[in-house]
N, C-alpha and C positions, 0 to 999 in steps of 0.2 A: 653344651657338654654336661654330662651327668657327673656330679661330684663323686658319687659312689664308685665310679669307674676309675678314679685316680689312684685308688689304693685297694684293689679287690682282695688282697691278702695283707696281713699286718706288715707295715714297712720294716725293713731290716737294713741297718747300716752302722755308721760310726759317727760320733759327735765329739767335737774337740774339747768340750767343757771339763770333763772329769780329770783330764791331765793338764790342759793348757789354761784353764780358767779364762781370763780375758786376753791372753797374750799370743794366741796362735798366729803363725805367719804363713805366707804362701808356700815356702819350701816345705814346711811341716805338713801342710794339707796335702801337697803333692806326694810326699813320701808315704803318708797314710793311705792315700788313694791308690798308689802303686802297689802297696802291700795287699790291699783289699782285692785289687784286680788279679794279682798273682795267686793268692791263697784262699780267698773267700767268695769271690764272684760266682764260681761254679756251684756254690751251695745256696745261692739266692741273696747274698748280701750285696746291696747296690747303692745305698745313699751315703754320701760324704757331706757332712753338715758342719759349717763354720758357725760356732756359737757366738756368744755375746761380745759386743764392743769392737767389732771389726772396723768400725769407723773412728775409733778413739785414738787420738794422738798421745803417745806416751803411756798407753795402757799397761798396767802392771808396775809402773815406775814408783808408785807409792804403796805397794802391796803390803808393807808392814803395818800401814795405818788404814788404808782404804782399799776395798775391792774395786769400787767404782769411784774414780776421782771426782770430787764434787765440782760441778760446773767446769769440767775439763774441756779442752779443745777437741772439736770433732771436725771431720771432713764432710762437706756437703756442697751441692750445686746451687745455682742461683734460684732454684725452685724449692728450696728447703728440704731437699731429699738427700739423705745420708749416702756417702760414698766410702769405699774401702780406703783405709789409710795407706797411701802409696809407699810409706817407709816399710810397712810389713807386707804389703801386697804390690810389688813393683809392677806387675803386668796391668794393674788397674789405672795407671796414669793416662793422661790425655783424654779423660772422660770415658775410658773403656769400662770402668767399673769391674764387676766380677766376670764380665764376658770371657776374657781369655782363660781364666781359671776354670770356669764352667766348661769351656770348649775342651780343655785338657782332660777334665774328669770324664766328659762324654767320650773322648777319644779312647778311653780305657774301657768303655762299655758300661760305665757307671752313671749315677745321677747325682746332681749337685744341689745342696740346700744351704740356707742361711737362717740365722736368728735375727729377729727384729723385736723392737719394743713398741708397744701400743703408743699411738699419738704422733706428735711432731716435735722436733728438737727444740729444747728450751732456747738454745743459742740462736736459732732461726727467729724465734719470737723477739728475743732481746735486740737482735740486729735488724728487725723489720724486713726480713727477707721476703722475696716474692713467692708466689704460688703459681702453679701451671694453669693456664686457661682463664685467669681472672686478674682483675686489678687489686683484689684484696691482698693484704700482706699477712705474714705468719702471725704477727702479734694480734690480729683481729680474729684469727681462727683458733688460736691456742686459748685454753681455759686455764689461767694460772692457779686456780683452786683445785684442779684436777691433776693430781700427781701420783707417781709411784712412790711408795714409802721406803723402798729399799734401793732404788736406782735413780740418780739425779738427772738423767739425760733428757727426759721428755716431759712435755705437758700433754694432757689429754685434749681432745678436740671439742669444740662447741658443736655437738652432733646435730643440733637443730638447724644448722646452716647447710645449704646445698654444697658449699665449698668443702665440707668435710668429706663427703663421698667423692668429690672431684680429686681431693688430695690422695685418698686411698687408691682411687683408680690410677692416679699418676704413678705412685710408688710401685704398685703391683705391675703396671705395664712396663716400668723400668726394669724390674726384676725379670719379667717374662722376656724382655728383649735381651737381657744378659744370658738367659738360658737356665734360670733357676727352676728346679723341679720340686722343691720342698721348702716351706716356710714355717719356722717355729716362731709364733708370736707370743711374747711374754707380757706379764702384767695384765692379763686379760681373762684367763680361764675361770678363776674363782670370783671374778667381778668385784674386786675390791672397791672400785669406783662405779657409780651408777651408769656412766656412759659406756662401760665396757660391753654391756649387752648389745647396744646398737653398733659398737665398733666391730664386734664379731660379725654381725650381719653385713656391715660395710665391707669388711675384708672378703667375706664369701662372695658378695656381689661383684667386687672388683676382680676376683679370680675368675668368675664366670665370664666376665667381659674381656679378659686379657687375651684370649685365644690360645692359651697354653694350659695344659693340665698341671696344676700345682697342688701338691698335697699340703693341707693346712693343719698344723699341729698347734694346740693351745696350751699355754703354761701360765703360771704354775698352778698346782692344785692345793688342796683337794677340790676337784670339780664337785658341783652340787648335783646329787642324784635327782633332785626335783627338776633339773634342767636337762636331763638325759636326752629327751626328744629334740630340744633346741640345739644341743651340741651335734647330734646326729644329722640334723638338717643342714648345719652350716660348716662343719669341720670334719676332718678325717681322723684326727686324734685329739684327745683331751686328757690332761694329767689328772689322775685320781689321787695323787699324793703331792706333797711338797717335795723338795729335793730329796732324792733317795741316795743314801750312801751305804758303805760296807759295814753295817751294824746289824747284829742279829735281832735286837728289838724292832728295828724298822722292817726287817724282812718278815718277822713273825706277824707284825701288824698288817702286812700286805695281804695275808690270808683273809682278814676281816674286810679289807677294802675290795678284794676280788669277789668275796661273797656278796657284797653290796651291789656290785656292778654286773654280776653274772646275768645273762639274759639280755644285756644291752649291747653285746658284741655282734656285729653284723658286717658283711662285706662293705668296705669303704668307710666304716665307722668303728674305731678301735679305742676303747678306754686304755689309757697309757700309764703303765707302772713306773715310768722314768727309765733313765739309762741303766745299763748293766755295769756296775763298778768292778770290772774284772781286770786281771792282769796288773799292769803298772799304772798307777793313777797319782794324782796330787802333785805333779811336778812343778806347777806354777802358782801354788797358793801361798798363804802368808809366810809359812816357814820355808817354802821353796825346797822341800825335801820330798822327792818322789818316794812312793812306797808300793809294795805289792799289796793287793787287796787284803783286808783283814778277815774276809770270809774264809773259813776252812774249805777244804775240797768238798766235804759233805754239804756245807751251806751253799756253795756255788752250784752244785747239782740241784739242790732244792730250789734256788732262785730260778735257774734255767727251766726247771720242770714246771714251776708255777706259771712263769711268764709264758712258757710254751703251751701248756694245756689250756690256759685262760685265753690265749690268742692275743696277748699284749704285743705292741711293737717291740722289736729287739734293736736297741741302739747301743753299741759297744762304747763304753766310756774310756777304756784303757788305751794307752799308746800302742798302736798296732805294730810299729817297728821294734818294739820290745816284747813281742808276744812269746810266751812260753808254750811248750808242747801240751801241757795239761789244758790250759785255757783254749788253745786251738782245737783240742779234741772236743771240748764242750760246744764250741761254735759250729763244728762241722758234723755233729751227730745227726745222721740222716733220719733216724726214727723221730728224734725230737723235732726236727724241722718239718717232717711230714705231719706230725701231730699239731704243730703250731698253726697250720693252715685250717684246722678244724675247730678253732675257737668258738664260732657261733653255736656249736653243738655241746660245748662243755657244760657240765653240771657238777656242783659241789654236792656230794652225797652226805658227808658228815663233817662236822668240825667241833672240836672241844679245845680246851687249853693245851692238851697234850698231843693231839693228832688231827689230821685233816685228810679227807679222801675226795679226790676229784676223778671224774670220768668223762670221756668224750668218744666220738667215733667219726670215721670217714664213711658216709653212706655209699659213696660211689665205689670205693675200693673194698667195702665190707670189712674194714679193720676197726677194732675197738681199742681204746686206751684206758688204762686204770693207773692213777697216780696215788700212792699211799705215803703220806708225810708224817714223820715223827717230829713233833714240835717240842718234845720234852727235853730235859737236861741229861737224860741217861738213855741207854739202849732200851727199847721196848718192842713188844709185839703189836702189830696193827693187823686187823683182819677186816675183810669185806665179804658179805654174802653174795654169791653169784647171782641169785635171783634179783637182787637190787638193781642190777644193770638194766635188764629188760623192763622192769617196773618203772624205771625213770625215762623210758623212751630211747635208751641207748642200745647198741648192738648186744644182743644176748650172748652169754657164754654157753657154748654147746659142747663143752668137754674137750679134753686133750690138753697138751702143754701150752703154756703161754710164756712169752720171752720178755726178760727184763732189758730195757734199752741201754742202760749205762754199762752193765757188765756182760751182757749178752748171754746170761744164764737162763735156764728153763725152770718153770715152776708149774703147778697145777692146782686147781681147786680140789679140795678133798672134802667129801660130805657136804658139798655146796658152799664151802668157805675157803677163801684164800687167806692164810695167815703167814706173816713173815717177820723176822726180827730186823729192825731197822736201827742204825746207829743214831745217837742223839743228833738232832737238827738235820737228819738225813732223809732220803726218799728212795722209794722203789717205783719205777714206772714200767708197767707191763703193756705189751701189745698182744692182741689175740685175733 
């Protein structure tokens, strides 16, 4: 199987983290999947992803002090493979794992994904648990000096041992048997530990062997631009940022990051700007107070427009069952979603501290896209010369009106230049 065929367009879906943190349960996943099937599937949204700590017993019970309980109890089988906590995921009992939940998501016409951590559970090593296909035990495979500095669940592997690949083959085969379509592997993308490079290769190799097309997403970032070809060879998505939240400075900085990674976007290989903190988020974090995104409506359009023209994966972070009409309108904008599939053609034309201009096109449908962003703190005019588009290898502007995708108004280049007033932190996206 060709890895690049697993995600020929940027993956689109929902991830549990931005609302549920470590605490999501089966009923909540099912409810969000049902909402997606009813309201978003027709627009191309398809992945339902259970994020971190699905195997942790009592996850969130010490949230005032710890996001991840130090050396907490986890659920696993006799081969040191983590299993869903049956208290939160009742259908996983009797060794069924995520199979029943994946089956339910598939029955809705959607795809199912999970988050994993690099390595092997620390408790498996401490308890000298077994490994599949070998007499070696977990304590011999685990490297106690190879740890994640922000999560206490795992040890890295002694990657020079053949049993390391055997272990990754085993867990990926287990996930494939459950029906997993998407794996987000954490503590691996930016290669904080030297073994991470080889562990990325091991994961990719295991997916190729498992017999199921599974999208591989690497976290956290920022990914190393010097490793771009390596990521593209082994993964489908890789984070170009650390965790992204609803903060204007973080959003403004994403223009710099996308500039760095433009030209590295290709079918099956998608630099990842992280989840979309839209709608209602933050319900299960330390203060346990959900909130509506802090982004203004202008900033939300800016975020969607940048992710869209760049071709970044679109993963909704908000709780879908609390969706508001404005957020839903962003997620269902047909022009944006059409532009989103053209990421490999996207080019940044200009960027200063006050504005940025991106363009792209769909060569098959002969449609051009022009996104003009105001990054300043006050309303300002932004302009683009029509000739620049053709000069940069994009669809040339041949006259006549062009349409703005967010408000559906018409505009035109005058004397070769399109100029428009854009609100602070706002955007205008034209198709022609």
